[in-house]
TIKOL-194423 format. One record per residue: x, y, z of N, C-alpha, C in turn; residue in one letter; residue number from 1. Coordinates in Angstrom, 1 decimal. Atoms other than C-alpha are relative to their C-alpha. Last residue first. Layout:
BEGIN
+--------+--------+--------+--------+--------+--------+--------+--------+--------+-------+------+
!    n.u !    n.v !    n.w !   ca.u !   ca.v !   ca.w !    c.u !    c.v !    c.w ! nutor ! timi !
+--------+--------+--------+--------+--------+--------+--------+--------+--------+-------+------+
!      X !      Y !      Z !      X !      Y !      Z !      X !      Y !      Z !     a !  NUM !
...
+--------+--------+--------+--------+--------+--------+--------+--------+--------+-------+------+
//
This chain:
BEGIN
+--------+--------+--------+--------+--------+--------+--------+--------+--------+-------+------+
!    n.u !    n.v !    n.w !   ca.u !   ca.v !   ca.w !    c.u !    c.v !    c.w ! nutor ! timi !
+--------+--------+--------+--------+--------+--------+--------+--------+--------+-------+------+
!    1.1 !    0.0 !   -1.0 !   22.8 !  106.4 !    9.3 !    0.6 !   -0.1 !    1.4 !     h !  132 !
!   -0.5 !   -0.6 !   -1.2 !   25.6 !  107.4 !    6.9 !   -1.1 !    0.1 !    1.0 !     h !  131 !
!    1.1 !   -0.1 !   -0.9 !   25.0 !  105.0 !    4.0 !    0.4 !    0.5 !    1.3 !     n !  130 !
!   -0.1 !    0.6 !   -1.4 !   27.8 !  105.7 !    1.6 !   -1.3 !    0.2 !    0.7 !     p !  129 !
!   -0.4 !   -1.0 !   -1.0 !   26.7 !  106.4 !   -2.0 !    0.1 !   -0.6 !    1.4 !     m !  128 !
!   -0.1 !    0.5 !   -1.4 !   26.6 !  104.1 !   -4.9 !    0.5 !    1.1 !    0.9 !     m !  127 !
!   -1.2 !   -0.3 !   -0.6 !   25.3 !  105.4 !   -8.2 !    0.0 !   -0.5 !    1.4 !     t !  126 !
!   -0.9 !    1.1 !   -0.2 !   22.6 !  103.5 !  -10.1 !    1.4 !    0.4 !    0.6 !     g !  125 !
!   -1.0 !    0.1 !    1.1 !   20.9 !  106.7 !  -11.4 !    1.1 !   -1.1 !    0.2 !     h !  124 !
!    0.3 !   -0.4 !    1.4 !   19.1 !  107.1 !   -8.1 !    1.1 !   -0.2 !   -1.0 !     g !  123 !
!    0.7 !   -1.3 !    0.0 !   20.7 !  106.7 !   -4.6 !   -0.2 !    0.4 !   -1.5 !     h !  122 !
!    0.1 !   -0.7 !    1.3 !   21.9 !  103.1 !   -4.2 !   -0.9 !    1.2 !    0.1 !     t !  121 !
!    1.3 !    0.1 !    0.6 !   22.9 !  102.1 !   -0.7 !    0.0 !    0.7 !   -1.3 !     q !  120 !
!    0.4 !   -0.9 !    1.1 !   26.2 !  101.4 !    0.9 !   -1.4 !   -0.2 !   -0.4 !     t !  119 !
!    1.3 !    0.2 !    0.6 !   27.5 !   99.9 !    4.1 !   -0.3 !    1.0 !   -1.0 !     h !  118 !
!   -0.1 !    0.7 !    1.3 !   31.2 !   99.8 !    4.7 !   -1.3 !   -0.2 !   -0.6 !     t !  117 !
!    1.4 !    0.3 !    0.4 !   31.4 !  102.4 !    7.5 !    0.2 !   -0.7 !   -1.4 !     d !  116 !
!    0.7 !   -1.0 !    0.8 !   35.1 !  102.4 !    8.7 !   -1.4 !   -0.6 !   -0.4 !     a !  115 !
!    1.3 !   -0.5 !   -0.7 !   36.1 !  100.2 !   11.6 !   -0.8 !    0.9 !   -0.9 !     r !  114 !
!    0.9 !    1.1 !   -0.1 !   38.8 !   98.2 !    9.6 !   -1.3 !    0.4 !    0.7 !     w !  113 !
!    1.0 !   -0.4 !   -1.0 !   40.6 !  101.4 !    8.6 !   -1.1 !   -1.1 !    0.0 !     d !  112 !
!    1.4 !    0.0 !    0.4 !   43.5 !   99.7 !    6.7 !   -0.9 !    0.4 !    1.2 !     t !  111 !
!    0.4 !   -1.3 !    0.6 !   47.1 !  100.7 !    7.4 !   -1.5 !    0.1 !   -0.3 !     l !  110 !
!   -0.3 !   -1.1 !   -1.0 !   48.1 !   97.8 !    9.8 !   -0.5 !    1.4 !   -0.5 !     l !  109 !
!    0.9 !    0.2 !   -1.1 !   46.3 !   95.2 !    7.6 !    0.2 !    1.2 !    1.0 !     w !  108 !
!    1.4 !   -0.5 !    0.4 !   48.0 !   96.6 !    4.5 !   -0.9 !   -0.1 !    1.2 !     t !  107 !
!    0.0 !   -1.4 !    0.1 !   51.4 !   96.2 !    6.2 !   -1.3 !    0.6 !   -0.4 !     g !  106 !
!   -0.1 !   -0.6 !   -1.4 !   50.6 !   92.7 !    7.3 !    0.0 !    1.5 !    0.0 !     i !  105 !
!    1.3 !    0.3 !   -0.7 !   49.4 !   91.7 !    3.8 !    0.0 !    0.6 !    1.4 !     f !  104 !
!    1.1 !   -0.9 !    0.6 !   52.4 !   93.4 !    2.1 !   -1.3 !   -0.2 !    0.7 !     l !  103 !
!   -0.3 !   -1.4 !   -0.5 !   54.9 !   91.7 !    4.5 !   -1.1 !    0.9 !   -0.5 !     v !  102 !
!    0.4 !    0.0 !   -1.4 !   53.2 !   88.3 !    3.8 !    0.3 !    1.4 !    0.6 !     g !  101 !
!    1.4 !   -0.1 !    0.0 !   53.4 !   89.0 !    0.0 !   -0.5 !    0.0 !    1.5 !     m !  100 !
!    0.3 !   -1.3 !    0.3 !   57.1 !   89.7 !    0.4 !   -1.5 !    0.2 !    0.0 !     a !   99 !
!   -0.4 !   -0.8 !   -1.1 !   57.6 !   86.4 !    2.2 !   -0.4 !    1.5 !   -0.2 !     m !   98 !
!    1.0 !    0.3 !   -1.0 !   55.7 !   84.5 !   -0.5 !    0.3 !    0.9 !    1.3 !     f !   97 !
!    1.4 !   -0.4 !    0.4 !   57.7 !   86.1 !   -3.3 !   -1.0 !   -0.1 !    1.2 !     f !   96 !
!    0.1 !   -1.5 !    0.0 !   61.1 !   85.9 !   -1.5 !   -1.4 !    0.5 !   -0.4 !     n !   95 !
!   -0.1 !   -0.5 !   -1.4 !   60.7 !   82.2 !   -0.7 !   -0.2 !    1.5 !    0.0 !     r !   94 !
!    1.2 !    0.3 !   -0.7 !   59.4 !   81.5 !   -4.2 !    0.0 !    0.5 !    1.4 !     a !   93 !
!    1.1 !   -0.9 !    0.5 !   62.3 !   83.3 !   -5.8 !   -1.3 !   -0.3 !    0.7 !     t !   92 !
!   -0.2 !   -1.3 !   -0.5 !   64.9 !   81.7 !   -3.5 !   -1.1 !    0.9 !   -0.5 !     e !   91 !
!    0.3 !   -1.0 !    1.1 !   63.6 !   78.3 !   -4.3 !    0.1 !    1.4 !    0.6 !     s !   90 !
!    0.3 !    0.6 !    1.3 !   64.8 !   75.3 !   -2.3 !   -0.2 !    0.9 !   -1.2 !     d !   89 !
!   -1.2 !    0.2 !    0.7 !   66.4 !   77.0 !    0.7 !   -0.1 !   -0.6 !   -1.4 !     d !   88 !
!   -0.8 !   -1.3 !   -0.1 !   63.3 !   78.5 !    2.2 !    1.3 !   -0.1 !   -0.7 !     a !   87 !
!   -0.5 !   -0.3 !    1.3 !   61.2 !   75.5 !    0.9 !    0.9 !    1.3 !    0.0 !     f !   86 !
!   -1.3 !    0.5 !    0.4 !   60.6 !   73.7 !    4.2 !    0.5 !    0.4 !   -1.4 !     g !   85 !
!    0.1 !    1.0 !    1.0 !   56.9 !   74.1 !    4.6 !    1.3 !   -0.4 !   -0.6 !     f !   84 !
!    1.0 !    1.0 !   -0.5 !   57.0 !   76.1 !    7.9 !    0.0 !   -1.2 !   -1.0 !     l !   83 !
!   -0.7 !    0.7 !   -1.1 !   60.2 !   77.9 !    6.9 !   -0.9 !   -1.1 !    0.5 !     f !   82 !
!   -1.2 !    0.6 !    0.4 !   59.0 !   79.1 !    3.5 !    0.7 !   -0.9 !    1.0 !     p !   81 !
!    0.1 !    1.2 !    0.8 !   55.5 !   79.6 !    4.9 !    1.3 !   -0.7 !   -0.5 !     s !   80 !
!   -0.7 !    1.2 !   -0.6 !   56.4 !   82.0 !    7.7 !    0.0 !   -1.2 !   -0.9 !     a !   79 !
!   -1.4 !   -0.3 !   -0.4 !   55.7 !   85.2 !    5.8 !    0.7 !   -1.2 !    0.6 !     l !   78 !
!   -0.8 !   -0.2 !    1.2 !   52.7 !   83.7 !    4.0 !    1.5 !    0.3 !    0.4 !     l !   77 !
!   -0.3 !    1.3 !    0.6 !   51.3 !   82.4 !    7.3 !    0.8 !    0.1 !   -1.2 !     a !   76 !
!   -1.0 !    0.7 !   -0.8 !   51.7 !   85.8 !    9.0 !    0.3 !   -1.4 !   -0.6 !     i !   75 !
!   -1.3 !   -0.6 !    0.1 !   50.0 !   87.5 !    6.1 !    1.1 !   -0.6 !    0.8 !     g !   74 !
!   -0.6 !    0.4 !    1.3 !   47.2 !   85.0 !    5.9 !    1.4 !    0.6 !   -0.1 !     s !   73 !
!   -0.5 !    1.3 !   -0.1 !   46.5 !   85.5 !    9.6 !    0.7 !   -0.5 !   -1.2 !     i !   72 !
!   -1.2 !    0.0 !   -0.9 !   46.4 !   89.2 !    9.1 !    0.5 !   -1.4 !    0.2 !     l !   71 !
!   -1.2 !   -0.6 !    0.6 !   44.2 !   88.9 !    6.1 !    1.2 !    0.0 !    0.8 !     e !   70 !
!   -0.4 !    1.0 !    0.9 !   41.7 !   86.6 !    7.8 !    1.3 !    0.5 !   -0.8 !     l !   69 !
!   -0.7 !    1.0 !   -0.7 !   41.6 !   89.1 !   10.6 !    0.4 !   -1.2 !   -0.9 !     w !   68 !
!   -1.3 !   -0.5 !   -0.5 !   40.9 !   91.9 !    8.2 !    0.7 !   -1.1 !    0.8 !     g !   67 !
!   -0.9 !    0.0 !    1.2 !   38.1 !   90.0 !    6.4 !    1.4 !    0.4 !    0.5 !     h !   66 !
!   -0.4 !    1.4 !    0.1 !   36.6 !   89.5 !    9.9 !    0.9 !   -0.2 !   -1.2 !     m !   65 !
!   -1.0 !    0.3 !   -1.0 !   36.7 !   93.3 !   10.3 !    0.4 !   -1.4 !    0.0 !     p !   64 !
!   -1.3 !   -0.5 !    0.4 !   35.0 !   93.7 !    6.9 !    1.0 !   -0.2 !    1.1 !     f !   63 !
!   -0.1 !   -1.4 !   -0.4 !   32.2 !   91.3 !    7.8 !    1.4 !    0.6 !   -0.4 !     s !   62 !
!   -1.1 !   -0.1 !   -1.0 !   31.9 !   88.2 !    5.7 !    0.1 !    1.5 !    0.4 !     i !   61 !
!    0.1 !    1.0 !   -1.1 !   28.6 !   87.5 !    4.0 !    1.1 !    0.0 !    1.0 !     l !   60 !
!    0.1 !   -0.6 !   -1.3 !   28.3 !   90.6 !    1.8 !   -0.2 !   -0.9 !    1.2 !     h !   59 !
!    0.9 !    0.8 !   -0.8 !   27.6 !   88.7 !   -1.4 !   -0.2 !    0.6 !    1.4 !     a !   58 !
!    1.3 !    0.3 !    0.6 !   29.1 !   91.1 !   -3.9 !   -1.0 !   -0.6 !    0.9 !     i !   57 !
!    0.5 !    1.3 !   -0.1 !   32.2 !   92.8 !   -2.5 !   -1.4 !   -0.2 !   -0.7 !     g !   56 !
!   -0.6 !    0.8 !    1.1 !   33.9 !   96.0 !   -3.6 !   -0.4 !   -1.5 !    0.0 !     m !   55 !
!    0.4 !   -0.5 !    1.3 !   31.7 !   98.3 !   -1.5 !    0.5 !   -0.9 !   -1.2 !     q !   54 !
!   -0.5 !   -1.4 !    0.3 !   32.1 !   96.3 !    1.6 !   -0.3 !    0.3 !   -1.4 !     f !   53 !
!    1.0 !   -1.1 !   -0.1 !   30.6 !   93.2 !    3.2 !    0.6 !    1.3 !    0.0 !     d !   52 !
!   -0.2 !   -1.0 !   -1.1 !   33.1 !   90.6 !    2.1 !   -1.1 !    1.1 !   -0.1 !     t !   51 !
!    0.9 !    0.3 !   -1.1 !   32.0 !   87.6 !    0.0 !    0.0 !    1.0 !    1.1 !     l !   50 !
!    1.3 !    0.0 !    0.5 !   33.6 !   88.8 !   -3.3 !   -1.1 !   -0.2 !    1.1 !     l !   49 !
!    0.3 !   -1.3 !    0.4 !   36.8 !   89.5 !   -1.5 !   -1.4 !    0.2 !   -0.4 !     t !   48 !
!    0.1 !   -0.8 !   -1.2 !   36.9 !   86.1 !    0.2 !   -0.4 !    1.5 !   -0.3 !     i !   47 !
!    1.2 !    0.4 !   -0.7 !   36.2 !   84.4 !   -3.1 !   -0.2 !    0.8 !    1.3 !     v !   46 !
!    1.1 !   -0.5 !    0.8 !   38.9 !   86.3 !   -4.9 !   -1.4 !   -0.3 !    0.7 !     l !   45 !
!    0.1 !   -1.5 !   -0.3 !   41.3 !   85.7 !   -2.1 !   -1.1 !    0.6 !   -0.8 !     y !   44 !
!    0.5 !   -0.2 !   -1.4 !   40.7 !   81.9 !   -2.4 !   -0.2 !    1.5 !    0.4 !     g !   43 !
!    1.4 !    0.3 !    0.0 !   41.0 !   81.9 !   -6.2 !   -0.6 !    0.2 !    1.4 !     a !   42 !
!    0.7 !   -1.0 !    0.8 !   44.3 !   83.8 !   -6.1 !   -1.5 !   -0.3 !    0.0 !     a !   41 !
!    0.1 !   -1.3 !   -0.8 !   45.6 !   81.7 !   -3.2 !   -0.8 !    1.0 !   -0.8 !     l !   40 !
!    0.9 !    0.2 !   -1.1 !   44.8 !   78.5 !   -5.1 !   -0.2 !    1.2 !    0.8 !     v !   39 !
!    1.3 !    0.1 !    0.6 !   46.5 !   79.8 !   -8.3 !   -1.1 !   -0.2 !    1.1 !     y !   38 !
!    0.4 !   -1.3 !    0.5 !   49.6 !   80.8 !   -6.3 !   -1.4 !    0.1 !   -0.5 !     c !   37 !
!    0.3 !   -0.8 !   -1.2 !   49.7 !   77.5 !   -4.5 !   -0.4 !    1.4 !   -0.4 !     v !   36 !
!    1.3 !    0.4 !   -0.5 !   49.5 !   75.7 !   -7.8 !   -0.4 !    0.8 !    1.2 !     t !   35 !
!    1.0 !   -0.6 !    0.9 !   52.4 !   77.8 !   -9.2 !   -1.4 !   -0.4 !    0.5 !     a !   34 !
!    0.0 !   -1.5 !   -0.2 !   54.6 !   77.0 !   -6.2 !   -1.1 !    0.6 !   -0.8 !     y !   33 !
!    0.8 !   -0.3 !   -1.2 !   53.7 !   73.3 !   -6.4 !   -0.1 !    1.5 !    0.3 !     t !   32 !
!    0.4 !    1.1 !   -0.9 !   55.0 !   73.0 !   -9.9 !   -0.9 !    0.4 !    1.1 !     g !   31 !
!    0.6 !    1.2 !    0.6 !   56.4 !   76.1 !  -11.5 !   -0.5 !   -0.9 !    1.1 !     g !   30 !
!    0.3 !    1.0 !   -1.1 !   57.3 !   79.7 !  -10.5 !   -0.7 !   -1.2 !   -0.6 !     l !   29 !
!   -0.4 !    1.3 !    0.5 !   58.8 !   81.7 !  -13.4 !   -0.1 !   -1.0 !    1.1 !     n !   28 !
!   -1.2 !    0.4 !   -0.8 !   58.4 !   85.0 !  -11.5 !    0.5 !   -1.4 !   -0.4 !     f !   27 !
!   -0.9 !   -1.2 !   -0.2 !   56.0 !   86.8 !  -13.9 !    1.3 !   -0.4 !    0.7 !     l !   26 !
!   -0.6 !   -0.5 !    1.3 !   54.4 !   83.6 !  -15.2 !    1.0 !    1.1 !    0.2 !     t !   25 !
!   -0.8 !    1.1 !    0.6 !   53.9 !   81.9 !  -11.8 !    0.6 !    0.4 !   -1.3 !     p !   24 !
!   -1.3 !    0.2 !   -0.6 !   53.0 !   85.3 !  -10.3 !    0.8 !   -1.2 !   -0.6 !     a !   23 !
!   -1.1 !   -0.3 !    1.0 !   50.2 !   86.1 !  -12.7 !    1.3 !   -0.4 !    0.5 !     l !   22 !
!    0.3 !    0.7 !    1.2 !   47.3 !   84.6 !  -10.6 !    1.1 !    0.1 !   -1.0 !     a !   21 !
!   -0.1 !    1.4 !   -0.3 !   48.8 !   85.8 !   -7.3 !   -0.2 !   -0.9 !   -1.3 !     f !   20 !
!   -1.5 !    0.2 !   -0.2 !   49.3 !   89.3 !   -8.8 !    0.2 !   -1.5 !    0.3 !     l !   19 !
!   -0.7 !    0.0 !    1.3 !   45.7 !   89.3 !  -10.1 !    1.5 !   -0.3 !    0.1 !     l !   18 !
!    0.4 !    1.2 !    0.8 !   44.3 !   88.3 !   -6.8 !    0.7 !   -0.1 !   -1.3 !     v !   17 !
!   -0.7 !    1.1 !   -0.6 !   46.4 !   91.0 !   -5.1 !   -0.4 !   -1.3 !   -0.7 !     t !   16 !
!   -1.3 !    0.0 !    0.6 !   45.1 !   93.6 !   -7.6 !    0.8 !   -1.2 !    0.6 !     a !   15 !
!    0.1 !    0.5 !    1.3 !   41.6 !   92.5 !   -6.6 !    1.3 !    0.1 !   -0.7 !     y !   14 !
!    0.3 !    1.5 !   -0.1 !   42.4 !   92.9 !   -2.9 !    0.0 !   -0.6 !   -1.5 !     d !   13 !
!   -1.2 !    0.7 !   -0.2 !   44.0 !   96.3 !   -3.6 !   -0.2 !   -1.5 !    0.1 !     m !   12 !
!   -0.8 !    0.0 !    1.2 !   40.8 !   97.5 !   -5.1 !    1.4 !   -0.7 !    0.1 !     m !   11 !
!    0.6 !    0.9 !    1.0 !   39.0 !   96.3 !   -2.1 !    0.7 !    0.0 !   -1.3 !     g !   10 !
!   -0.5 !    1.3 !   -0.4 !   41.4 !   98.1 !    0.3 !   -0.6 !   -1.1 !   -1.0 !     h !    9 !
!   -1.4 !    0.1 !    0.5 !   40.8 !  101.3 !   -1.7 !    0.5 !   -1.4 !    0.4 !     v !    8 !
!    0.1 !    0.0 !    1.5 !   37.0 !  100.9 !   -1.1 !    1.4 !   -0.2 !   -0.6 !     r !    7 !
!    0.5 !    1.3 !    0.5 !   37.5 !   99.9 !    2.6 !    0.0 !   -0.1 !   -1.5 !     p !    6 !
!    1.5 !    0.1 !   -0.2 !   39.6 !  103.0 !    3.2 !   -0.4 !   -1.4 !   -0.5 !     s !    5 !
!    0.6 !    0.7 !    1.1 !   43.4 !  102.8 !    3.5 !   -1.5 !   -0.2 !    0.4 !     i !    4 !
!    0.1 !   -0.8 !    1.2 !   45.0 !  105.6 !    5.7 !   -0.7 !   -0.8 !   -1.2 !     v !    3 !
!    0.8 !    0.9 !    0.9 !   44.6 !  104.1 !    9.2 !   -0.3 !    0.8 !   -1.3 !     k !    2 !
!    1.0 !   -0.7 !    0.8 !   47.3 !  106.0 !   11.1 !   -0.6 !   -1.0 !   -1.0 !     m !    1 !
+--------+--------+--------+--------+--------+--------+--------+--------+--------+-------+------+
//
């Protein structure tokens, strides 16, 4: 069952950006782990801003393509401690990146990637779905 709408997904994307940006402080991640978190925060912010949905600005990436990027990211995050050899170096970093991978994959499974994401303005600056 696809219970996450594009709008809710966008809100979750911005929360994810914030979590990646704050993770080094929240989980005491330093060095390379902190740098990776900041790069991921910036990257996901750009992807979200460029996605063609209510929470995006530039509308250059289709919502389904956003989904595929998210699925690939989730798999990569889940595997990263083993792919990059830090599974035994930092339990906190391993658990954080793997948890984010599980979160991404779970979100991918629950998001309605086929939902109508086009909007238009109808007076007074409100955003209403475009149901043509």
